[in-house]
C-alpha positions, 0 to 999 in steps of 0.5 A, a space after each residue: 318509103 315502105 311498101 304500104 306507102 308506095 301501094 297507097 300512092 299508086 293506088 290514089 295516082 289512078 284517081 286522077 287517071 279516070 280509070 274505069 275502076 275509079 269511075 265504078 268505084 268512086 264515081 264523084 271522085 274521079 268525075 270532080 275532085 281535083 284537090 290534093 291527093 294525101 301522101 302517105 310517104 313516110 320514113 323512120 331511118 336517118 338518111 345522108 341526104 334528105 328526100 325531096 319535099 312532099 307536095 312539092 313544098 306545098 305552100 312552102 314551095 321556094 320558101 327559106 326559113 328565117 331564124 327565130 330568137 329562143 331562150 333556154 329554160 327562160 334564161 338569159 341564153 338565146 340562141 336561133 332556130 329556123 322558123 317560116 313566117 306563115 300569112 293568113 292561115 285559116 280555121 277551116 283548113 287541115 294543114 299537113 307539115 313535114 320536114 327532114 331534120 338534122 342537129 349538131 351539139 349532140 349525137 341525138 335529141 328531140 325535135 319538136 315543131 311548134 306554132 305561134 299564131 294571133 291567138 296563141 301557141 301550139 306547142 307541138 305540131 310534130 316531133 322527130 328524134 333528130 340526129 347528128 350527121 344524118 337527116 331525120 323525117 318529121 311529120 305532122 300538122 295543125 287545125 287552127 282554132 281561130 284565123 290568123 294573119 301572122 303565124 310562126 312555125 318553128 323548131 326547138 330542141 326538147 330533150 336537153 333544155 340545157 344544151 344548144 344544139 343547132 337544127 337544120 331543116 331541109 325539104 319543108 313541106 305544109 299542104 292545106 286540105 279543106 275538111 271536104 278534100 280530107 274527107 274524100 281522100 279518106 273515102 278513096 282509101 276506104 274504098 280501095 282498102 276496105 272493099 273489094 269488087 265482086 262479080 257473081 257469074 250465074 249458070 245452069 249446070 250445063 254451063 250456060 249463062 243465065 240472064 235475068 236471075 234474080 240475085 240478092 246479096 247481104 253481108 253476114 259478117 265483117 272483116 275489119 274488127 271494131 268492138 269495145 271494152 267490156 266488164 263483168 257488168 256485162 255478165 247476167 245482164 242480157 239487154 247488154 249482152 243483146 246490145 253488144 253482140 248485135 253491134 260489136 265483132 271484138 272485145 277486150 276485157 277492161 280490168 278483169 285478166 289484170 294481175 290485181 284482178 286475178 291474184 289479189 292476194 299471192 297464191 290465190 289465183 281466180 280466173 272465175 269471172 274472165 272465165 265466164 266472160 270469155 263463154 259469152 264472147 265464144 258463144 257470139 263468135 266475137 274475137 277477144 284481145 287479151 289485156 294484160 300480162 303486166 302493167 308497169 304503172 305501180 299503181 296498178 300492180 298487186 299490192 303483195 308484189 311491192 313487197 317481194 324480194 327480187 328472187 320472189 318477184 322473179 318467181 311471182 312473174 314466172 308463175 303469172 305468165 304460165 298460169 295465164 298463157 296456159 290457161 288461155 292458150 289460143 283463146 285470145 288473139 292478142 296480148 298487151 305483155 308489158 302495159 305502158 312500158 314508156 311511161 313506167 318501168 316498175 318491173 325493169 327497176 326491180 327485175 333489171 333491164 331485161 325483164 321486159 325481153 324476158 316478159 315477151 319471150 316467156 309470153 311467146 313460147 307459152 302462146 306462139 300464135 297469139 299476137 304480142 303487142 306493146 300497148 301505149 297512150 299518148 303516141 297518137 293522141 298528142 306529140 306533147 308527151 315526150 315519153 311517148 312520141 312516135 319515135 320514141 315508140 319505135 325506138 324501143 321496139 327496135 331496142 326490143 328487137 336487138 334483144 331478140 324480141 320481134 314485136 308482133 303488133 302496134 297497140 295505141 290507146 288513143 284516149 283523146 281530147 281534141 284529135 289533131 287530124 293531120 298529126 294523127 295520120 302522120 303518126 300512123 304513116 310512120 308507124 306503118 313503115 314497120 309493116 306491123 299491125 296497127 290497132 287503136 286499142 282504148 279508143 275515147 274522148 274526154 269527159 271534159 267535153 259534153 256528149 255531143 262534142 265527144 261525139 263529134 271528136 269520136 267520129 273524127 277519130 274512127 273516120 281516121 282510124 278506119 280509112 288508114 290502110 295500115 289500121 287493122 282494128 279498133 277497140 272503144 274503151 266504153 265498158 258500162 258500168 252502174 256509175 258510167 264508163 271511163 271517160 265516154 259511153 255509148 249509151 245510158 243505163 237504159 241502153 238508149 244510145 248517147 250521140 256517141 252511140 249514135 255515131 258508132 251505129 251510123 258507122 257501123 252501117 255505113 261501113 257495111 255492104 248495102 243489100 243488093 237486089 238485082 238480075 243477071 246481065 246477058 252474060 249471066 253476071 252481076 257486079 257490085 262492090 262490097 266491103 271485106 267480110 262474109 257474104 250470103 248470095 242467093 240466086 232465083 231463076 224461074 222455079 230454080 233457086 240456090 244460095 251460098 256464101 263467099 269471102 271477100 278479103 283485101 286484094 286488088 283483083 276482082 272476086 269471082 264467084 260462080 253459082 249454079 242452079 
């Protein structure tokens, strides 16, 4: 278990201890919550001996797996796989599942956990790249659409369909949570990871405590970056600009920095549009991600690049990196270096397997203070995409590390359909063990849903991201165009909120310190809990007044701030 997981569990354990901290910080939790505490434990190393089951096994405690017959490619070849028979599963429940997996018959293979119910099959509720000779940890879960009297949770080899692989499992756990229990666990982490206790001490210039001083505190900026993509459509559109800067403290340019946009013809580089967008961002003190240096998908590679020889392509990519990174050195907090490399490999096919290593190395030299990200889709959205399972992502990241490139950040695009909340959290738990900053970089909900449903799912995703202690920022993929947005808009063309926009506004307000108005106690102090970020405090005592600002950053200690009149 990583340090993050240990810290989270230590914090969560104090909740049951009815400590003063918990009573002040989350009184309803401390007084009435008697449900399970979510266990953030996860592992990415293969172990000789499996660890004990989470939640002491949950509803699988003392349950032994049966063996379910499975056909290979619907052929006549049949083999058996371990499975659990589950009874009376309900749709109003979040089921968190974990187990340890070991295989025989191959050095390694992708093993998928699936669920068959009375009403259908959930093809993937968790995956793991299992190995021979040691145990690997699978973490996921599911939420049912309808009740099921009889269900089967089973495991199958997903990588080598034509090879019979024996699968062994150990220390399996299935822990149910009600939605209220899930929400309570989320709020507890928000209270501990996104907020901090503060005590303001008020005195005169001789150090005498001032009882009864009037005190007002308001949050003036937020520590947690929550923002949206923008496009060139924001330029010259003052109402859109005002709408954006009133809400967000982070941004990303949707397409304007991509190679096909800045150099549509070889040698004709034009940064006019991103320069203007950057001016707007800079003027409003908004942080911005750099997206992207290269996109491995050939559909979004400049047309002229396709026709280059290997030598010419190598020269072109070097020019692209040097031009972009020298132009914008220290302007962008992140760079997505080789976008979606788990699904596409345009440059490695033409320049060799070291091409990606070269991209990261050159980008780091050009802008050493920027955080370099590996940005990918279908890592957290689903586990059905064999190209981008959580272990595939981790394996590729470690491969780059072995080549001398140490990744700075984990970018999860987060283009969701129906969010599988326990799977999302289980994947975040595994990625958190790497100790790298995690960002949800392109959050939206599929346009196949109506506005109201999009809003419901968006709120689920945003709450899941904000309440996970390893997530450092969230960017929505909601740049507004005359013909709409990529998948989901927050407003209509007149900047009137759609349901998704209402959700964002609600959460922005919820995740902000409420204005504090009160008086100092007999110790000359005033205490409260505030969200991380910058705060302004104003104090009045008789005809004397004073004001100042202070910052809250993550810490388990109370922040003490002194102000004199």
